[in-house]
The first five atom37 places (N, CA, C, CB, O) and aatype in JSON, in Angstrom:
{
  "aatype": [0, 7, 10, 6, 11, 0, 11, 11, 6, 10, 0, 6, 15, 9, 5, 11, 7, 19],
  "atom_mask": [
    [1, 1, 1, 1, 1],
    [1, 1, 1, 0, 1],
    [1, 1, 1, 1, 1],
    [1, 1, 1, 1, 1],
    [1, 1, 1, 1, 1],
    [1, 1, 1, 1, 1],
    [1, 1, 1, 1, 1],
    [1, 1, 1, 1, 1],
    [1, 1, 1, 1, 1],
    [1, 1, 1, 1, 1],
    [1, 1, 1, 1, 1],
    [1, 1, 1, 1, 1],
    [1, 1, 1, 1, 1],
    [1, 1, 1, 1, 1],
    [1, 1, 1, 1, 1],
    [1, 1, 1, 1, 1],
    [1, 1, 1, 0, 1],
    [1, 1, 1, 1, 1]
  ],
  "atom_positions": [
    [[6.71, 12.89, -3.11], [5.7, 13.39, -3.89], [6.25, 14.33, -4.89], [4.69, 13.99, -3.07], [5.93, 14.3, -6.08]],
    [[7.12, 15.22, -4.35], [7.91, 16.19, -5.5], [8.42, 15.52, -6.53], [0.0, 0.0, 0.0], [8.38, 15.99, -7.67]],
    [[8.97, 14.29, -6.23], [9.79, 13.53, -7.25], [8.71, 12.92, -8.38], [10.7, 12.23, -6.45], [8.99, 12.96, -9.58]],
    [[7.61, 12.43, -7.95], [6.63, 11.96, -8.9], [6.2, 13.09, -9.65], [5.46, 11.28, -8.28], [6.14, 12.96, -10.88]],
    [[5.91, 14.15, -9.13], [5.34, 15.39, -9.92], [6.43, 15.74, -11.02], [5.06, 16.77, -8.88], [6.14, 15.91, -12.2]],
    [[7.6, 15.83, -10.54], [8.51, 16.31, -11.51], [8.71, 15.05, -12.56], [9.92, 16.82, -10.77], [8.97, 15.27, -13.75]],
    [[8.61, 14.03, -12.16], [8.67, 12.91, -13.3], [7.61, 13.02, -14.26], [8.57, 11.47, -12.74], [7.81, 12.88, -15.46]],
    [[6.38, 13.3, -13.71], [5.27, 13.33, -14.6], [5.33, 14.56, -15.6], [3.99, 13.36, -13.78], [4.98, 14.5, -16.78]],
    [[5.82, 15.69, -14.94], [5.97, 16.73, -15.8], [7.06, 16.54, -17.0], [6.3, 17.86, -14.96], [6.85, 16.85, -18.17]],
    [[8.14, 16.01, -16.52], [9.14, 15.56, -17.54], [8.65, 14.64, -18.61], [10.26, 14.89, -16.87], [9.02, 14.78, -19.78]],
    [[7.83, 13.71, -18.26], [7.33, 12.81, -19.17], [6.36, 13.78, -20.27], [6.5, 11.57, -18.3], [6.54, 13.75, -21.48]],
    [[5.5, 14.46, -19.72], [4.63, 15.31, -20.45], [5.62, 16.27, -21.51], [3.72, 16.23, -19.32], [5.44, 16.39, -22.72]],
    [[6.53, 16.8, -20.82], [7.46, 17.54, -21.71], [8.07, 16.8, -22.78], [8.49, 18.1, -20.98], [8.1, 17.31, -23.9]],
    [[8.58, 15.61, -22.56], [9.12, 14.85, -23.57], [8.03, 14.63, -24.71], [9.65, 13.53, -22.98], [8.21, 14.93, -25.89]],
    [[6.87, 14.06, -24.19], [5.9, 13.73, -25.2], [5.62, 14.95, -26.07], [4.61, 13.21, -24.57], [5.42, 14.8, -27.28]],
    [[5.61, 16.14, -25.5], [5.11, 17.37, -26.19], [6.4, 17.67, -27.24], [4.76, 18.72, -25.01], [6.21, 18.06, -28.4]],
    [[7.73, 17.44, -26.67], [8.78, 17.67, -27.61], [8.72, 16.7, -28.85], [0.0, 0.0, 0.0], [9.0, 17.04, -29.99]],
    [[8.34, 15.53, -28.5], [8.36, 14.5, -29.64], [7.05, 14.92, -30.52], [8.28, 12.8, -29.04], [6.76, 14.29, -31.54]]
  ]
}
C-alpha cells in the first residue's frame, strides 16, 4: 500500500514539475 501511494505521489510530482 505504501509503495502505491509513493508511486502516485511521485507521478503527480513529476507531472507538476513538467
